[in-house]
C-alpha positions as CSV (number, residue, x, y, z in Angstrom):
1,M,-75.2,17.0,46.0
2,T,-75.3,13.3,47.0
3,A,-77.1,11.9,43.8
4,L,-74.5,13.6,41.6
5,V,-71.8,12.1,43.7
6,I,-73.6,8.6,43.4
7,A,-74.1,9.0,39.4
8,A,-70.3,10.0,39.1
9,S,-69.7,6.6,41.5
10,L,-71.4,4.8,39.3
11,F,-70.3,6.1,35.9
12,V,-66.5,5.4,37.7
13,G,-67.3,1.9,38.9
14,V,-68.6,0.9,34.9
15,S,-65.5,2.7,33.6
16,F,-63.5,0.8,36.4
17,G,-65.1,-2.5,35.1
18,I,-64.7,-2.0,31.3
19,L,-60.9,-0.5,31.6
20,G,-59.5,-1.9,34.3
21,G,-57.1,-0.2,36.7
22,G,-57.5,2.5,33.6
23,G,-60.9,3.4,35.5
24,L,-58.8,5.2,38.9
25,V,-57.9,7.9,36.7
26,L,-61.1,8.9,37.1
27,T,-61.7,8.2,40.9
28,V,-59.4,11.0,42.6
29,P,-61.5,13.7,40.9
30,V,-64.5,12.6,41.9
31,L,-63.7,11.9,45.4
32,V,-61.8,15.3,45.5
33,Y,-64.0,17.7,43.8
34,L,-67.7,15.9,44.1
35,A,-67.6,14.0,47.4
36,G,-65.1,16.7,49.4
37,Q,-62.2,14.4,50.3
38,G,-58.8,15.5,50.6
39,T,-56.3,14.8,48.0
40,K,-54.1,12.3,50.0
41,E,-57.6,10.6,51.4
42,A,-58.6,10.2,47.9
43,V,-55.5,8.7,46.6
44,A,-55.4,6.3,49.4
45,T,-59.0,5.2,48.9
46,S,-58.0,5.0,45.1
47,A,-55.2,2.9,46.1
48,H,-57.6,0.6,48.4
49,F,-60.0,0.1,45.6
50,S,-57.4,-1.0,43.1
51,S,-55.5,-3.8,45.5
52,S,-59.1,-5.3,47.0
53,P,-60.2,-8.5,45.0
């Protein structure tokens, strides 16, 4: 399961780099369904990534 989360995170990271902020659409489902975070935590985490330099 950890390998799947890491692979999905790498995919999201690459898509975030290519698409810019559009990659955040993929971040929340990965955090919720694969990493097991709650919805509120996942949205807060993705907002943190979008605002950090």
